C-alpha positions as CSV (number, residue, x, y, z in Angstrom):
1,M,0.0,0.0,0.0
2,P,1.6,3.3,-1.0
3,F,2.3,5.8,1.7
4,V,0.4,9.1,2.2
5,E,2.4,12.2,2.8
6,R,0.9,14.6,5.3
7,K,2.4,18.0,6.2
8,S,2.3,18.7,9.9
9,A,2.0,22.1,11.4
10,G,5.7,21.9,12.2
11,G,6.5,21.5,8.5
12,G,7.7,17.9,8.5
13,T,6.5,15.2,6.2
14,F,4.9,12.3,8.1
15,F,3.8,8.7,7.3
16,K,0.5,8.2,9.2
17,W,-1.0,4.8,10.3
18,D,-4.6,5.7,9.4
19,T,-5.9,2.3,8.2
20,I,-5.4,-1.3,9.4
21,G,-3.3,-3.2,6.9
22,K,-1.1,-0.1,6.0
23,E,2.6,-1.0,5.7
24,F,5.9,0.7,5.5
25,R,9.3,-0.6,4.4
26,G,12.5,1.2,5.0
27,Q,15.8,1.6,6.9
28,Y,15.3,2.6,10.6
29,V,17.6,5.6,11.4
30,R,16.5,6.8,14.9
31,L,13.6,7.7,17.1
32,G,12.7,11.4,17.3
33,E,10.6,13.4,19.6
34,G,8.4,16.4,19.0
35,R,5.4,18.2,20.5
36,Y,1.8,18.5,19.4
37,K,-0.6,20.7,21.3
38,D,1.9,20.7,24.3
39,K,2.0,16.9,24.4
40,P,5.1,14.8,23.6
41,T,5.0,12.9,20.3
42,Y,7.3,10.3,18.9
43,H,8.3,9.5,15.3
44,A,10.8,7.1,13.7
45,V,13.1,8.7,11.1
46,M,13.4,6.1,8.3
47,I,14.7,6.0,4.7
48,Q,11.9,4.7,2.6
49,D,12.6,1.7,0.3
50,G,12.2,2.4,-3.4
51,T,12.4,6.2,-3.1
52,G,15.3,6.7,-0.7
53,A,13.4,9.6,0.8
54,E,13.8,10.3,4.5
55,M,10.4,10.1,6.2
56,K,9.1,10.7,9.7
57,V,6.9,7.7,10.6
58,T,4.4,8.4,13.4
59,T,5.1,6.0,16.2
60,P,2.3,5.3,18.7
61,T,3.7,4.2,22.1
62,V,3.6,0.5,21.3
63,L,5.6,0.9,18.1
64,A,8.1,3.4,19.7
65,R,8.7,0.9,22.5
66,R,9.3,-2.0,20.1
67,L,11.6,0.0,17.9
68,R,13.7,1.2,20.9
69,D,13.8,-2.3,22.5
70,E,14.0,-4.7,19.6
71,F,15.8,-3.0,16.7
72,Q,19.1,-1.2,16.1
73,P,19.5,1.9,13.9
74,G,20.4,0.8,10.3
75,A,18.0,-2.2,10.4
76,R,15.7,-2.5,7.3
77,L,12.2,-3.0,8.6
78,H,8.8,-4.0,7.2
79,I,6.1,-2.7,9.5
80,V,2.4,-3.5,9.2
81,Y,-0.5,-2.0,11.2
82,T,-2.4,-5.2,12.0
83,D,-5.2,-4.3,14.4
84,N,-6.1,-2.4,17.6
85,L,-5.3,-3.8,21.1
86,P,-8.2,-3.8,23.6
87,A,-8.8,-0.4,25.2
88,Q,-8.6,0.4,28.9
89,A,-11.7,2.0,30.3
90,G,-12.1,5.5,29.0
91,Q,-9.1,5.3,26.7
92,T,-8.7,4.9,22.9
93,A,-7.5,1.5,21.7
94,A,-3.8,1.2,21.1
95,K,-2.6,0.2,17.6
96,N,-0.8,-3.1,17.2
97,F,2.0,-3.8,14.7
98,W,3.8,-6.7,13.0
99,I,7.5,-5.9,12.4
100,A,10.1,-8.0,10.5
101,E,13.7,-7.1,9.9
102,W,14.7,-7.5,6.2
103,V,18.2,-8.4,5.2
104,N,17.9,-8.2,1.4
105,D,15.4,-7.4,-1.3
106,G,12.2,-9.3,-0.7
107,A,13.2,-11.6,2.2
108,P,12.8,-11.3,6.0
109,A,15.8,-11.9,8.3
110,G,16.7,-15.6,8.4
111,V,15.4,-16.2,4.8
112,T,17.8,-16.3,1.9
113,L,16.4,-15.9,-1.6
114,P,17.8,-18.2,-4.4
115,T,21.0,-16.8,-6.0
116,Q,23.1,-17.8,-9.1
117,Q,25.5,-19.8,-7.0
118,P,24.5,-22.1,-4.1
119,P,24.8,-20.1,-0.8
120,V,27.0,-21.4,2.0
121,P,24.6,-22.8,4.6
122,A,24.1,-20.4,7.5
123,P,23.1,-21.5,10.9
124,P,19.3,-21.6,11.1
125,Q,17.6,-18.5,12.4
126,P,14.3,-18.6,14.3
127,I,11.3,-17.4,12.3
128,P,9.4,-14.7,14.2
129,P,5.8,-15.5,15.0
130,L,3.1,-13.6,13.2
131,P,1.3,-10.9,15.2
132,V,-1.5,-11.8,17.5
133,P,-4.7,-10.2,16.2
134,L,-7.9,-10.0,18.3
135,P,-9.4,-13.6,18.3
136,V,-12.6,-14.0,16.5
137,P,-13.7,-17.7,16.7
138,A,-14.2,-19.3,13.3
139,P,-17.1,-21.7,12.7
140,F,-16.0,-25.4,12.8
141,V,-15.5,-26.9,9.4
142,P,-14.4,-30.5,9.2
143,P,-11.1,-30.9,7.4
144,P,-11.1,-32.4,3.8
145,A,-9.7,-35.9,3.5
146,N,-6.8,-34.9,1.2
147,E,-5.7,-31.9,3.2
148,T,-2.0,-31.0,2.9
149,E,0.1,-30.1,6.0
150,Y,0.2,-26.4,4.9
151,D,-3.6,-26.4,4.5
152,R,-4.1,-28.1,7.8
153,L,-1.9,-25.6,9.7
154,K,-3.5,-22.7,7.9
155,R,-6.9,-24.0,8.9
156,M,-5.7,-24.3,12.6
157,L,-4.4,-20.7,12.4
158,A,-7.7,-19.5,11.0
159,E,-9.5,-21.1,13.9
160,K,-7.3,-19.1,16.3
161,V,-7.3,-15.7,14.6
162,G,-10.7,-15.7,13.0
163,E,-12.1,-15.1,9.5
164,T,-11.7,-11.3,9.7
165,N,-7.9,-11.4,10.4
166,M,-7.0,-14.3,8.2
167,P,-6.6,-12.4,4.9
168,L,-3.9,-10.2,6.6
169,M,-2.2,-13.3,8.0
170,V,-2.2,-15.0,4.5
171,K,-0.6,-11.8,3.1
172,M,2.2,-12.0,5.7
173,L,2.7,-15.7,5.1
174,E,3.1,-15.0,1.4
175,S,6.1,-12.9,2.2
176,Y,8.0,-16.2,2.8
177,P,9.4,-17.6,-0.5
178,S,8.8,-21.3,0.2
179,E,5.9,-23.4,1.6
180,T,8.4,-24.9,4.1
181,Q,9.1,-21.5,5.5
182,R,5.3,-20.7,5.6
183,I,4.7,-24.0,7.5
184,E,7.4,-23.1,10.0
185,A,6.0,-19.6,10.5
186,I,2.6,-21.0,11.2
187,K,4.0,-23.6,13.7
188,V,6.0,-20.9,15.5
189,T,3.0,-18.6,15.7
190,L,0.6,-21.3,17.0
191,R,3.2,-22.5,19.5
192,T,4.3,-19.0,20.7
193,N,1.0,-17.1,20.6
194,Y,-1.5,-19.8,21.3
195,G,0.4,-22.6,23.1
196,V,-0.6,-25.1,20.4
197,Q,2.1,-27.8,19.9
198,V,2.2,-29.0,16.3
């Protein structure tokens, strides 16, 4: 989804998280602070993939904390606004994000795309779990008799995340170049986020 440039009162160009499913890819430079109506605000300074433009990406508290605690400046990141976390009484719901570090064009960290020459095997890297959307129980559908392992695991994931969130999960799964890596991502997600041993 292409970004929308917004001019702020302070004159900067910002990337805003205004719709669920919106995504941004770029190199993380640093966290910045500002003020809006006498309240502190946070933004990530990033170099956008494809354009090389320096952008200020608005960072709600959840995103700012994850960037500060989990990623180093210079990391290439793919960030997706997945859903809203449950709100505390009297407060607005917090935005939830899926973040993956990218090491080369088109592949998350730990995944190597095919090259002209066979790559030297690297030690296996753990595949991060997919984000945990708000659960919406899916109706029970008996599995088909000729179901593949990938289809079986995808069905199990759909039962946990619900019909509403499954299209976004499928989009994230398709970022992995092989079915084996998609299967592993589902297994890690079910094990880590839902305690399901597969």
